[in-house]
C-alpha atoms as one frame of an Amber mdcrd trajectory, in Angstrom:
protein
  22.582  16.505-122.368  19.552  18.296-120.939  16.494  16.287-119.939  13.116
  16.681-118.283  11.283  14.110-116.156   7.500  13.965-116.481   6.178  11.739
-113.698   3.335  12.220-111.191   4.741   9.931-108.470   7.246  11.846-106.332
   9.123   8.701-105.290   9.472   7.590-108.916  10.667  11.078-109.962  13.270
  11.197-107.215  14.483   7.654-107.904  14.891   8.355-111.626  16.853  11.518
-110.835  19.178   9.571-108.514  19.708   6.844-111.128  20.464   9.420-113.822
  23.072  11.047-111.591  24.686   7.644-111.089  24.549   6.447-114.706  25.191
   9.729-116.521  26.334  12.486-114.144  26.865  14.839-117.089  23.085  15.021
-117.619  21.353  18.215-116.525  17.753  17.875-115.364  15.968  21.025-116.453
  12.578  20.270-114.895  10.509  17.659-113.081   6.826  17.883-114.043   3.764
  15.939-112.923   0.800  16.913-115.141  -0.137  17.173-118.803  -0.984  20.854
-118.311   2.363  21.780-116.724   4.289  19.832-119.361   2.496  21.572-122.220
   3.235  24.975-120.669   6.915  24.065-120.201   7.354  22.711-123.735   5.827
  25.848-125.248   8.650  27.883-123.713  11.664  25.587-123.465  13.393  22.659
-125.134  15.255  19.617-123.897  17.429  16.975-125.542  15.459  14.072-124.075
  12.157  13.521-122.240  11.411  10.788-119.710   7.631  10.510-119.910   5.225
   8.511-117.742   2.041   7.236-119.443  -0.458   8.040-116.676  -0.106  11.549
-115.247  -2.086  13.242-112.501  -4.577  14.874-114.873  -4.625  12.681-118.024
  -2.735  10.331-120.309   0.574  11.858-121.358  -0.327  11.339-125.038  -2.641
  14.358-124.676   0.468  16.551-124.569   1.045  16.019-128.280  -2.443  17.229
-129.173  -1.567  20.691-127.855   2.104  21.210-128.632   4.491  19.972-131.308
   7.368  18.048-129.793  10.359  16.869-131.825  12.371  15.795-128.780  13.228
  12.085-128.374  11.162  10.353-125.677  11.784   7.429-123.361   8.487   6.283
-121.859   8.307   5.046-118.269   5.457   2.691-117.508   4.084   0.114-115.096
   2.102  -1.689-117.814   2.149  -5.475-117.955   3.907  -7.528-120.625   0.911
  -7.637-122.976   0.532  -3.868-123.125   4.280  -3.517-123.579   3.923  -5.288
-126.908   2.365  -2.056-128.175   5.637  -0.254-127.473   7.733  -2.976-129.063
   5.642  -3.101-132.241   5.958   0.668-132.605   9.736   0.546-131.928   9.363
   2.901-128.989  11.885   2.915-126.184  10.457   2.416-122.704  11.540   1.693
-119.154   9.422  -0.632-117.047   8.858   0.502-113.464  10.483   0.110-111.040
  13.390   1.331-113.151  16.795  -0.196-112.500  20.239   1.162-113.296  21.123
  -1.360-116.015  17.882  -0.780-117.962  18.358   2.991-117.750  21.926   2.702
-118.990  20.863   0.581-121.972  18.099   3.032-122.821  20.478   5.994-122.798
  22.895   4.087-125.024  20.065   3.392-127.450  19.144   7.074-127.429  22.747
   8.060-128.201  22.770   5.678-131.167  19.334   6.132-132.762  17.723   9.295
-131.328  14.178   8.669-132.656  12.030  11.807-132.378   8.485  12.012-131.063
   7.325  12.834-134.591   8.131   9.245-135.591   5.425   7.905-133.257   1.790
   7.257-134.207   0.259   8.107-130.825  -3.302   7.223-131.794  -2.165   3.772
-132.881  -0.265   3.364-129.621  -3.251   4.448-127.501  -5.547   2.050-129.361
  -3.128  -0.815-128.803  -2.782  -0.076-125.089  -6.530   0.203-124.578  -7.127
  -3.015-126.476  -4.670  -4.873-124.246  -6.180  -3.441-121.079  -9.586  -4.841
-122.042  -8.199  -8.381-121.924  -7.957  -8.552-118.148 -10.040 -11.258-116.485
 -13.434 -10.027-115.289 -14.760 -13.130-113.516 -13.873 -16.652-112.422 -16.104
 -19.728-112.590 -15.821 -21.902-109.464 -17.626 -24.948-108.107 -18.893 -25.781
-104.633 -20.508 -29.172-104.501 -23.090 -29.228-107.286 -23.255 -25.446-107.451
 -21.371 -23.460-110.087 -20.644 -19.843-109.144 -19.372 -16.837-111.083 -17.131
 -14.599-108.984 -16.336 -11.107-110.239 -12.679 -10.156-110.076 -13.426  -7.135
-107.879 -14.795  -9.555-105.248 -11.429 -11.325-104.978  -9.149 -10.574-102.005
  -6.229 -12.777-103.041  -5.050 -15.951-104.741  -2.948 -18.533-102.936  -0.888
 -21.387-104.293  -0.674 -24.342-101.928   0.717 -27.758-102.852  -0.663 -28.565
-106.308  -3.688 -26.262-106.012  -4.483 -22.567-106.396  -7.171 -21.077-104.176
  -9.284 -17.971-104.723 -10.240 -16.184-101.500 -13.140 -13.780-101.703 -13.409
 -10.618 -99.629 -16.087 -12.339 -97.532 -13.565 -15.045 -96.575 -14.956 -17.874
 -98.714 -12.316 -19.984-100.472 -12.470 -21.886-103.773 -10.123 -24.040-105.819
  -9.577 -22.673-109.332  -7.994 -24.286-112.375  -5.230 -21.732-112.910  -1.551
 -21.402-112.146  -0.335 -18.302-110.326   1.915 -17.545-113.300  -1.176 -17.558
-115.560  -3.040 -15.243-113.182  -0.223 -12.681-113.320  -1.003 -12.211-117.016
  -4.799 -12.247-116.592  -5.150  -9.787-113.711  -4.957  -6.001-113.904  -1.548
  -5.065-112.394  -3.030  -1.843-111.060  -5.180  -3.915-108.692  -3.267  -7.161
-108.134   0.376  -7.835-107.271   2.476 -11.000-106.900   3.730 -10.842-103.315
   5.826 -13.995-103.399   5.802 -17.508-104.846   2.493 -18.323-103.120   0.334
 -15.181-103.089  -1.197 -12.659-105.492  -3.171 -10.024-103.586  -5.638  -7.264
-104.386  -4.620  -3.781-103.273  -7.618  -3.491-100.935  -6.739  -6.754 -99.156
  -3.409  -5.366 -97.841  -4.170  -4.887 -94.142  -0.774  -4.383 -92.507   2.921
  -4.255 -93.442   5.822  -4.900 -91.091   9.486  -4.236 -91.945  11.847  -7.106
 -91.214  15.621  -7.475 -91.313  17.554  -7.527 -94.602  14.943  -5.250 -96.281
  12.302  -7.961 -96.196   8.677  -7.224 -95.376   5.844  -9.127 -93.722   2.358
  -8.546 -95.131  -0.930  -9.311 -93.401  -4.056  -9.655 -95.515  -7.763  -9.379
 -94.889  -9.368 -11.877 -94.731  -6.401 -13.272 -92.826  -4.299 -15.857 -94.649
  -3.474 -19.134 -92.912   0.244 -18.754 -93.655   2.809 -16.049 -92.986   3.476
 -13.882 -96.048   7.026 -12.600 -96.426   8.151 -10.393 -99.315  11.820 -10.914
-100.149  14.303  -8.046-100.258  14.455  -8.441-104.063  10.705  -7.845-104.388
  10.214  -5.200-101.690  11.072  -2.291-103.987   8.573  -3.271-106.701   5.923
  -3.901-104.023   6.342  -0.390-102.601   6.218   1.103-106.092   2.963  -0.773
-106.729   1.464   0.521-103.484   2.469   4.068-104.408   0.609   4.128-107.749
């Protein structure tokens, strides 16, 4: 089987290639591409048996490829979208791999391809794009908090991080001010844009811009320091370190 990988993150491309060699060593990777333009040029000249296709490429959404060239090759999408946006893939019966990709998920996806082999012509890309954009618009834009008798509205872009402590969840602004909010951290994971916020551990969800320093520890763990500084030490477990690095590398 001959495949191409279309992915604009070098680390993600290399990791997928390594996993493919482990799961299906008989696969031949014909090309690794990183833009809509380069993919269109390649597909006008060559053909593959299967395409691994990221949603966001360096120059545009990958769906733009199909406006310029007819592709009847089966596609497995790779994406970092959250669970709500992934519903768009499920409703359209499209196979996808959620980043960071693991070996078991890749193996299942290849087995599904061998059984069903749906072609790209079976996909309504406009419907898929509309569904993804609709889901993206549902991310929280502001939080209402109280301080004494005052009620404040804090925009999400002003937030440095969220911290769960005892029975409470605190919102820390970039200016260092701290407020109790009536949310669970698990609820916030669904409400926040995963491009900007990431769950570091059981107690913290941080904005990308609040990551001040990272220190490697033993057993593949990592210590993270935030700004404004958190009152507690923040350790990312070895199980979560890989997804954290993938998030940073978006």
